Each structure stands twice: as structure tokens, then as C-alpha cells.
N, C-alpha and C positions, 0 to 999 in steps of 0.2 A: 309382405308380398313384393313390395317394390325392391327390397334388398335382395330377395331370392331371384327376381328377374334380372337385376343388375349383375348378379354373380352367375347367372345362367342355370341356376338350380330349378328343377321342375320342368325344364324345356327339353324337347326331343331333339337332341343334337347328335347327328350320326358320328360314329368313330370317336366318341368322347374319350379323352385320356384321363384316367384317374391317377394323377401324379401323387406320390407320397413324398413327404419332406425327408431330406437326407438326415439321418441320425448323426449327431455330433456329440459323442460321449466325452470328448476331450475337455471342453469347458466345465462339464458337470464334475468330472473327476478332479480337475484343478480346483474348483470351488470347494469341494469336500475336503481336499487336503489343506487348503488355506484356512478354512473354517476350523478344522481340527487343530492346526498349529496355533491359531489365534486363541482358541479355547484353552489349550495347554499353557500358553503364555499367561493368560489372565488368571488361570487357576494357580499357577506357580507364584505369581506376584501376590495374590491375595493370601495364600496359605503360608507364605514365607515369613516366619516370625522375626527374621533379622531386619525386616523393614519397619517393625515396631509401629504398626498402624494406630494403636491407642495414643501414642505420643503425637502422631500426625494429626489426629482429630482434636487433641488437646490444644495444639498451637495453631490450628488452621485459621481461627478467627481471633488470634491474640492481638491485643491493641497495638503492639509494636509492629506486627505484621501488617495490620490494616493501615497504619500510618505510613509504612513503607510503600504500600500499594498506592496511596494517595500521592506521595512524592514522585513515584515512578510515573504515574499517569500525567502529573503536572509537567515533569521534565519532557516526556514524550510529546505532549500536545504543544507546548511552547516551542520546543526545538523544531518540530516539524512545520509549524506555522511560519516561523522565521525562516527556516530553510527553503520552504516553497516560495516565499516572496523573493528571497535572494536568488533562488534558482531561475525564476522567471526573468528577473532583471539580468542575470548573467547570460542566459540563453539569448535574450534580445541583443545584449551587447556583443555576443559572438557573431551575430548576423548584421551588426551595424556596419555602415560604410565608413565610419570613423576608425582609423587604425589604432588610435589611443585606447578607445573603448574595447576594441577587439583584443589588444595586447593585455590590458588590465584583466579582462575576463579570462584569457588564456592563462595568465600567471596565477590567478586565484585558483583555478581548477587544477593546474599543475602542482601547486604547492600543497593544497589540502588533500588531494588524492595521493600525493607521493609520500606523505608522512603518516605514521599510524595515529589513530584517534587517541590511543592511550597516551602517546607522547604529547600530542596537542593539549590534552586535558591537564597534564603535568605542568606545561608552560602556563596555561591559564590559571592554575592554582598558584603559580609563582609570580603572577602578574603584579600584585601589590609590592613584591620585593624588587622586581625589575623596574617598575615604573611607580615610584612612591606616591606621586601626585598627578592628577589630571587637571588641565587648565585650558583656558581660552585666552588668546593674545595675538600679537602680531608675529607671524612666522619669522624665524631666523633672527629674532631679537629677544631681549630680556623683558620686553613689555608684556605684562600679564594683567588681564582684566578680571579673571575669576579662576579659582582653583579649588580642588577638593582632594582629600586623601583617597587614594585608589582603593584602600580596604573598605571604605564606606560604600563604594559603588560596586566593585567586583567582589561580592560576597561569595561564599562557597556555592550557594545555589545558583547565583547568576553566572559564575564561572563555568558551572556544569552545563547549563543550557546553551550558553554562548559557544563553548567548545563543541558541543554536539551539533548545534545548528550550522556552524561554519563548515564543519567537516561534511555534514549531510548535504549542504547546498552545492558543494562541488560535484557530488554524484548526481543529485537531482537535476542540475543544470544540463547535464548531458542527456538525461531522459527527456527533459522539456525540449531541448534542441532537436532531438530525434523526432519528437512528435510534431514540432513545427515544420521540419523539413519533409515530413511525410504527407503534408497537405499539398494538393496539386497547385503549382504556381498559377495556373489559370484562374483560381479563385481570387487571388490578390489582384491579378491583372483585370479581371472583370470588375472588381470593386473600385479599382483606380479609374476605370473607364466611366464609372458612375459618379466620380468626383469625390470619393471618400478619402480621408486623410490616412497616413500610415498608421497612426495610433488607433484610429477607429477600425481600420481593417484588421489590425492585430487583435483588438478586443472583441469585435463582433463577427469576424469571418474566420480568422485563422485559429485562434485559441479554442473556440467551441468545437471545431472539427478535430483539433489535435488532442483534446481531452480524452477521446476514446482510446488513444494510444498511450497517453501519459498515465492514466489512472491505474492500470494493472501493476506496472513496475513501481509506481509511487506507493501503492498499497503494500507491496513487498518491503519497500524501504521503511514504511511506518512500522511494520511488524519487526523489522530488524532494529529500528531505533528503540523500540520497547525493550529489547534484550540488551542493546548497547548501553542503556542506562546503568547496567551493572558495573560498568567501568569507571563511573564517576568517583569511585573511591580514590582515584588518582588525584583528584582536585586538592584536598579530599572533601567529599560530601558523603556523609555517613547515615543518611536517613532513608535511602531507597530500599526496595524490597530485598534484594540479594544481601545487602549488608545487614539488614534487620534480622533475616533468618540466620545468617552466619553468626551474628552476635549471640542469639539465643542458643545456637548449637555449641558455641564455644563455652557458654556458661553451664550447660547441662551435660556436655560431653556426648552428645548424640547428633552427629552430623547428618546421617542418612535420613532420619524422619524430617528434619528441617529442610533438607534438599527437596524432599517430596512435597513439602508445603509450598516452597518456591515454584516448583514445577507445576503444581496444580493451578496456582494463581496466574502464572505466565500463560499456561495453556488456555485458561478461561478467558483472559483478556484478549489473547490472540484470536480465539474463536469469535469473539464479539467483533473484533476489527475486521475479520474476514467477511462476516455478514454485512457490515457497513460497506466494505469495499465492493461486494457484489451488488448492493443496492445502488451505489454511485455509478458503477459500470453500466448497470441497466438504465439508469437515468440518461447518461451521456451517449448510450448506444441506441436511443430510441429511433433515430432516423436511419439506422443501419440494419435494423432487424429484417429478416427474411419474411416477407408477407406480401399478399396481393395489394396493389395500389389502386387508387381511384374507387369506382363504384363496385369493382369486382370483389373487394374484400367485404362488402356489405350484403352480397347476395345470399339468399337462403341455400342450404345444401341441396345438391342435385339428387335425383332419385338414387337410392342405394348408398348415400353418403350420410355420415353422422356429423354432429357439430364439431367433433374433434378431428375430422379428416379434412383434407383440402377441399375447398368449396368450388374450385375451378379446375377441371381436369386439364385444361390447356396450359394454364400457368402453373407449372410445378418447379420453376427455377427460382433461385434467389434473386430478389429484386431489392437493391439497396436504394431506399427512398431518402434522399438527402433533403428532407422537409425542413424548410426554414434556414438551411445552411447554404444554399446556392444563391449567388448574387443575381 
């Protein structure tokens, strides 16, 4: 009854206008055409015998493929963790008042963004040849306190993740710098007025607000890193997913089914990473969600409103609540 009164139903209103919704057949026609094309595509892929689906199912859970997935995930996780740490440091160095730190950061970003990752991986694979021994001693002298063969430290696996991490750090540092610069300078000024140190301001004030901007492109870079691991054959590292499927394909002379196996696992892992990214975005965007603030968000629905509709007819605009982030 309350809903009918709120909508004006059952009331004697003179000159009532019975408005009809405008028919929009365009979206319906477009949806039918797209659905038809998608169904044709799926049907063609499933019924095409040249894809050799029995071979795909046979090798989908092959032990070499599963081991390749494990190494691919290890390379992705290690490279991204190291790259994120380096990127934060490089971004802070770019904003430093020290010209030496700014210059080193700029050179690092310039060099690793200016050369292909495949070329960098080849150099890391040749590192034990270029630098046979690693040691500690007095610079610019022959005095050496400790040394070790480079091949014992820079193994194929280590060379792979080091090369990937250094290259990725150059790109992520620009993402982090953009996120830091997007935070209102007044936040840092207010924190300084409260007597907070620069390191504390960066850790407690700036970074938490910048994460909302940093997370989405970082998620894209993580997904890109997952697929970039297929280039570590340049090191050479031959245990990741793409090389494992290629090795099986070369042995049985069936490249297409094994490519489908690799595609399936890359798509599955990418889907999981996208879900994780959305959860992280939701976590760091808590204070920026559009919702009523204060006690208005706790009021019961007005007459004629359901729980899923706005509870306050006056406040229908986006309100960014920077809860816990303002100084």
C-alpha cells in the first residue's frame, strides 16, 4: 500500500499522463546478432576435427605441463614481488630532493624501458660468461675478501626472474609515480603540520591513497608478466609452461592441440588473477565508494523504497568518504 501511494497509484490525480516507455529495438537486435555469431564460433571450434580435442584432453594434465605451470607461477610471483619493491624505491627516488638519486632512477628507467626484455634475458643468460666470478673487496684495488663463481649464483632460474623483475620494475615505477603524484599535496602538508616525518607520511598517508590508482595497472602488469615468462627460453630456462607444451608438440608432431593446452592454462590463471585484482581494488577503494555518510546510511528505507534502493531521497550524489585517510 505504501509503495502504491509513493508511486501515485490508486490516487485520484486529474489529467494523469499515462506515459509509455520508448521502444528501443536496436539493442535487442544487436544482442541477437552477437549471440548468434558467438554460438556459430563456439560450434565451429568444437566440431572442427583439426583441433584434435582428444589430444588436448590427453595432455591437459600431463606431468610436464603441470610442472611448467608451477615454474611459470613461481617466476611470475617472484618477479612481480621484486619488481614492486624496486618500483616503489625508484618512484620515491624520482621524487627525491637529491639529484644523484633522481639521476640514478631516471637512468634505470630509461635503460630497462628502452631495451627489449628478450635482449635483457639473453644478457642475463650470458652473465656467468661476462662476469665469471662475484666477490667483495676494496673497490679499484685487487684486494678481495670473498668471491664465488657466477654460475653458482646466477643459475638459469635466477637469471630468468632477475631479468623479468628488473625490466618490470622500470614500468611499474612510472605507475607508482603517477599514483603518488595523484594524491593531493595538501595531504602531505597537513601531515607535516602534525609533525609527521617524510617516511611516515609516505607510508601512512600517501601510499594508502595512491594504491587505489596503482592497483589496476599493476594487475594488468601482473597478467602481462604471466605471459612474458614464455620468453625465458632466451636465458635459457626450459621448464616453464610454453616450453613444456612446445616440447611435447615437437615430440608427437601435433602443435595445435598443445597450443590449446597452453591457452587453456594461461586463460585459467589469468581469470584467477583478475578475480584477485578485483578483490584488492575493492579493498583499497573502500573509502572512495559512493554511499551516504554518517547516520544517513543507517536509516531504514523511506515509504515506497526497498532495501536495494537509495534510502535518502535528498542525497543521491556520489560522496567520496576518505575515512581514515585524511590527516
